C-alpha positions, 0 to 999 in steps of 0.5 A, a space after each residue: 500500500 502506498 503512503 499518502 505522499 507516494 500517492 500524491 507523487 504518483 498522481 503528480 507524475 500521471 498529470 505531468 505525463 498526461 500533459 506530455 502526451 497532449 503536448 506531443 500530439 500538438 508538436 506532431 501537428 505543428 511539425 506536420 503543418 510545417 512540412 507541406 513539401 512532403 506531398 501530404 494532403 492539407 491538415 484540418 484546423 488545429 481546433 478540430 484536433 483539440 479533443 484528440 489532445 484531451 483523449 491522448 492526455 487521458 489515455 497516455 497515463 492510464 496505459 502507462 499505469 497498466 504497464 506498471 510504469 508508476 510502480 516499478 520493481 526496485 532494480 528496473 533497468 533502463 531497457 525495461 523502462 524504455 519498453 514500458 514506455 514504448 508499449 504504452 505509446 504504441 497502445 495509445 496510438 492504436 487506440 486513437 487510430 481505432 477510435 478515429 476509425 470507429 467514429 468515422 473521422 478522417 484526421 491525418 493519422 500521421 499526426 497521431 503516429 508522430 505524436 506517439 513517437 514524440 510522447 515516447 521520447 518526451 516521457 523517457 526524458 521526463 523519467 530520466 530527469 525525475 530519476 536524476 533528481 531523486 538520486 541526488 537526494 540523500 534520504 531518497 537514496 537511502 529509501 531506495 536501498 534494499 537489504 539483502 540476505 545472501 543464502 548459499 555456498 560462498 562460491 554461488 553467492 560471489 557468482 550471484 553478486 558478480 551478475 549485478 550491475 554497478 547501479 544495482 550494487 549501489 541499491 543493495 545493502 548486504 545484511 549477511 551471507 549464510 552458508 546452510 
């Protein structure tokens, strides 16, 4: 169960991610509008895309939460985080395209696809910035450390410890090593 400050922190991150997803669709629209030389059909007015910004801003954090992005395992790698973000952004793009198809609205799907790419990059950037900020705070670093009791033969314990990355070693505090 999350404590009240953790719930508030997660809600704040979800709000920021929703705004990032909406901003990504707006940036995709601006880029698509500024590149008329690609021979693509003209875009509809930006006001027609306003509800799409809202839908993207709502779907993004929901699908990120479904991927477990807001409550990761203690030793989550960057690759796992990138795949969580990519899956959520892909599902968001597919959901928006499917919704447009079902609503029989003919907006430029290139804006939605570009918005998915932009959201992935911006969300990963936000994640790295917040992780760097948390890593600088001493009390947060202490809370991230996990206490580990190593159980096994000394050779096996050393082999297990050698598989840890330097970042994972920083997050682990060895309590004891027991040879049964």
